[in-house]
DOTIKOL-883862 format. One record per residue: residue in one letter; z, y, x of N, C-alpha, C in turn. Coordinates in steps of 0.1 Angstrom, whole numbers, padded with zeros to 4 digits, always signed. Layout:
aZYXZYXZYX/...
END
This chain:
x+0288-2663+1917+0291-2665+1902+0297-2680+1900/x+0290-2690+1903+0294-2703+1900+0306-2707+1908/x+0306-2702+1919+0318-2705+1927+0332-2699+1920/x+0329-2687+1916+0341-2681+1908+0345-2688+1896/x+0335-2691+1889+0337-2699+1875+0344-2714+1881/x+0339-2721+1890+0347-2732+1894+0359-2731+1899/x+0364-2720+1907+0377-2718+1909+0385-2713+1899/x+0379-2705+1889+0387-2703+1878+0391-2715+1870/x+0380-2725+1869+0383-2736+1859+0393-2745+1867/x+0393-2746+1881+0403-2753+1888+0416-2748+1888/x+0418-2734+1886+0431-2729+1886+0437-2730+1872/x+0428-2731+1862+0433-2733+1848+0436-2746+1845/x+0429-2757+1852+0432-2770+1847+0443-2776+1857/x+0444-2771+1870+0453-2778+1879+0466-2768+1879/x+0462-2757+1880+0473-2745+1883+0482-2749+1894/x+0494-2745+1892+0503-2749+1905+0510-2762+1906/x+0506-2772+1898+0512-2785+1899+0502-2797+1898/x+0497-2797+1909+0487-2806+1912+0489-2822+1909/x+0500-2827+1914+0505-2837+1911+0506-2843+1895/x+0509-2834+1887+0510-2835+1872+0496-2837+1868/x+0489-2828+1872+0473-2828+1869+0467-2841+1872/x+0471-2847+1883+0466-2860+1889+0471-2872+1880/x+0484-2870+1876+0491-2877+1866+0482-2880+1853/x+0478-2868+1847+0470-2868+1836+0456-2874+1836/x+0451-2873+1848+0437-2878+1849+0439-2895+1849/x+0450-2898+1856+0452-2911+1857+0457-2919+1844/x+0464-2910+1837+0470-2918+1823+0456-2917+1814/x+0448-2906+1814+0435-2908+1807+0427-2921+1812/x+0427-2923+1823+0419-2934+1829+0425-2947+1824/x+0437-2947+1824+0444-2960+1819+0444-2962+1805/x+0444-2950+1797+0441-2952+1784+0428-2956+1779/x+0416-2951+1787+0404-2956+1786+0402-2972+1789/x+0410-2976+1798+0409-2992+1803+0415-3000+1792/x+0428-2995+1786+0435-3002+1775+0426-3000+1762/x+0419-2989+1760+0411-2988+1747+0400-2996+1748/x+0396-3002+1760+0382-3011+1760+0388-3024+1756/x+0400-3028+1756+0405-3040+1752+0409-3041+1738/x+0414-3053+1735+0419-3054+1720+0433-3046+1716/x+0439-3041+1725+0451-3034+1726+0450-3020+1721/x+0460-3016+1711+0459-3003+1705+0462-2993+1719/x+0456-2982+1721+0458-2973+1733+0466-2960+1729/x+0467-2957+1716+0472-2944+1710+0486-2940+1716/x+0495-2950+1721+0508-2946+1727+0508-2942+1739/x+0496-2946+1747+0496-2945+1761+0499-2930+1765/x+0491-2920+1760+0490-2906+1763+0503-2899+1760/x+0510-2902+1748+0523-2895+1747+0534-2901+1755/x+0532-2914+1758+0542-2918+1768+0541-2912+1781/x+0528-2911+1787+0525-2904+1798+0530-2890+1799/x+0526-2884+1788+0531-2868+1787+0546-2868+1789/x+0553-2876+1782+0568-2876+1785+0572-2877+1797/x+0568-2888+1803+0571-2892+1818+0566-2882+1828/x+0554-2876+1826+0550-2866+1835+0557-2852+1834/x+0561-2850+1820+0571-2836+1819+0584-2840+1826/x+0590-2851+1824+0603-2853+1832+0603-2852+1846/x+0592-2859+1851+0589-2859+1865+0587-2845+1870/x+0579-2837+1864+0576-2823+1867+0589-2815+1869/x+0597-2816+1856+0609-2809+1856+0619-2813+1867/x+0620-2824+1870+0630-2830+1880+0625-2826+1894/x+0613-2825+1897+0607-2818+1910+0611-2803+1911/x+0610-2797+1899+0611-2783+1900+0627-2781+1902/x+0635-2788+1895+0650-2785+1895+0654-2789+1910/x+0647-2799+1917+0652-2803+1931+0648-2792+1939/x+0636-2786+1937+0631-2775+1945+0640-2763+1943/x+0646-2758+1931+0654-2747+1929+0668-2751+1937/x+0673-2763+1935+0684-2766+1941+0685-2764+1956/x+0675-2770+1964+0672-2768+1977+0671-2754+1981/x+0664-2744+1973+0663-2732+1976+0678-2725+1976/x+0685-2728+1966+0699-2722+1967+0707-2727+1976/x+0705-2738+1982+0715-2744+1993+0709-2737+2005/x+0698-2733+2007+0693-2727+2019+0694-2713+2020/x+0696-2706+2010+0699-2691+2007+0713-2688+2015/x+0713-2677+2022+0724-2672+2028+0736-2668+2017/x+0747-2670+2020+0758-2667+2010+0762-2651+2012/
END
């Protein structure tokens, strides 16, 4: 039962895109580090979300383009 719960939680949080999930974890860590200083940290997560979204979409577009090139005509 615990294993099924952990696997379900992993699938929900990470899903198919583990690099983006890792990027979110790193961005949260960076936000925590910046917040521990005297610098405002509110801007870091929205910026990270935009960067990670663009990166994820570019990877997907490249993947689809490769698939189209490899498909027989």
